[in-house]
N, C-alpha and C positions, 0 to 999 in steps of 0.2 A: 903729517904723520898720523895724527889722531883720526882723520877721515879714512886713511888707508887701513888703520887697525879696525875701524868700524866695518869697512868693506870686507876685510878678511874674515872678521867674526861672522858677518852675515853669510858670506860664501860657505863657511864651515857649517852654519846652521842649515842652509839650503841643501848642501851636499848630504848632510846627515838626514835631513827630512826625506830626501829622495830614497836613500838607502833604507831607512826605517820603514817607509811606506811600502817598498818593494819586498823586503825580506824579513821585516820585524826586528824588534829589539834583540832578541836572543841570538839571531843569526848574523847580526851586523857586527863588523869589527871596525876598530879605529882605522885600520889600513884601508878597508873599503871606503870609509868616509873621507879620508885624506885624498884618496884617488878620485872620488866623485867630486869633491870640492875643489880639486886642483891646488891643494896647499901641501906644505911639508908637515911632517909630524910635529916639528918644532912650533910651527904656526898654530896648529891645532892645540897643542899643550900650553901655548901662551894664553889662550882664551879659555880652555876647558881642561880640568884635571882628570876627568873620567868620562866613560861612555854614559854613565848615569847623569852626570851634570849636563852633558850635551843633550840627552833626551829631555831633561827638564827645560832646557833652553828652547828646544824645538816646540814643546808644549806651550811655553810662555809666549813665544813669537807667534805661534798659530792663534792663540787666544787674543793677542794684541791686534792681529790682522782682522779677525772677526769683529772685535769690538770697534775698531776704527771704521770698518765698512758699515757696521750696524748703527753706529752713532749718527751717521749721515741719514739713515732711514728714519731713526727715531726722531731726529730733529726736523724732518720734513713736515710740511703742512699737509697732512693726510689723515683720514680717520684712523683711530688706534688699531682697529681690527685689520685694516689694510696694511698698516705698518708691520703687524705681526706676521701676516702672510708673506710680505715682501722680505722680512728678515729670514724666514725659512728658505725662501727661494734663493736669496743671496748666499746663504750658507751652502745650499746645494750646489750653486754655481761655483763657489770657491772649492768645494770638494772635487769638482771636475777640472778646475783650472790651476789651482795653487798647490804646488808640491809641499810647501810648508804646512798647509792645512791638511793635506792628505797624510803626511807623516805625523803631525800632531795628533790627529784623530786616531790613527792606528796605535800610537803610543799610549793614548788615553785608555784604549781598550786593553792594552798589555801592561798597564801600570803596576800590577802586582809583581811582575817580573823584576822590577827595580824599586820596589817599595816606595811608590810615590803616591801622595795624596792629590788626586786630580778632581776633587769635589768643587774647587773654586769656580772653574768655568761653567760647570753645570748649575751651580748656585746663581751665578750671574745671569745665565739664560733664563732660569726659572723666575728670578726677581724681575727681569725685564718683561717677560711674558705676563707676570702677575700685574705689574703696573699698567701695561697696555690693556689687559683684560678689565681691570678696574676702571680705567678710563672709558673703555667701550661700554661698560654697564652704565656709567654715568651719562654718556651721550646717547644711550638707547639703541646702540647697534647690536648688542647682545642681551640675552635675558637678564632681567634685574635680579633674579634669584640665583644667579651663577655665583659660585664660590671661586673667585679669581685665583686664590692660592692653590686650591686643589686642582683646578683645571690647568693651571700653568705647569704643575708637576706632571700631570697626565700628558699634556702636549709635548713637553720636552722628552719624556720617556717614549712617546709615540714617534716623534721625529728621529730620535736616536735609533730606534728599532727600524724605522723605514730606511734610513740611510745605511744601516749596517746590513740589512737583508739585501738591499740593492747592491752593495759591495760584494757580498757573497755570491749572489746569483748572476749578476751582469757586469761586475767590475764597475759599478755605478753608472753604466750607460743609460739606465732608465731612472736615475735618481730624481730628476726634475719632474718626470711624469708621476712617479710614486709620491712625491711631496704634494703635487697638485691633487692626486687622488685622496691623500690623507685629509686635505682640507675639504674636498667634496663630501667626505664622510662626516667631518667635524662641524662644518658650518651649520647644517640643519639642527644639530644639538645645541649649538651656541645661540642661534637666532630664533629658535622656536618661541612663538608668542610675541615677537617684536613686530614692528610695523614693516620690516624689510621682507 
């Protein structure tokens, strides 16, 4: 029964993520979500007391998915700068493939509609980028005078903008290309004066 409850909860989150991704928080109704998730209103209310609580659960699940995939990249034996590039591409691929990620990201941009503090995932991304950039300065693959904290904040802001504009202009069809282009512009600034 416990596994069944977990499966139902995940089905509700997935259904909600799809609805939120397609029509946004303000336009979504719990009736839309129960229909998409294939569950009863009773099942939905067993797990979530409100649309806001459900939106926060989608954001949490989205962040957990990204962290899980990202931890594999960070743990791999590869240069730190390569890991950072791979993290961005992984996230871009998830934006194309994963409804929970699509819904979570749209909700993050609409968080003011349901008074949610969504700074945590951004802080996690910035901290991870900062650590990898610090490691890259130590191993000599980026400039030694680089401020990892400042560049990490700039990188995450740039990445957020790239994927947001891709969503607006092409429904993310070109998101991986735009991420690659972002790195083409950034790498010369990061590696100027190194042996690479």
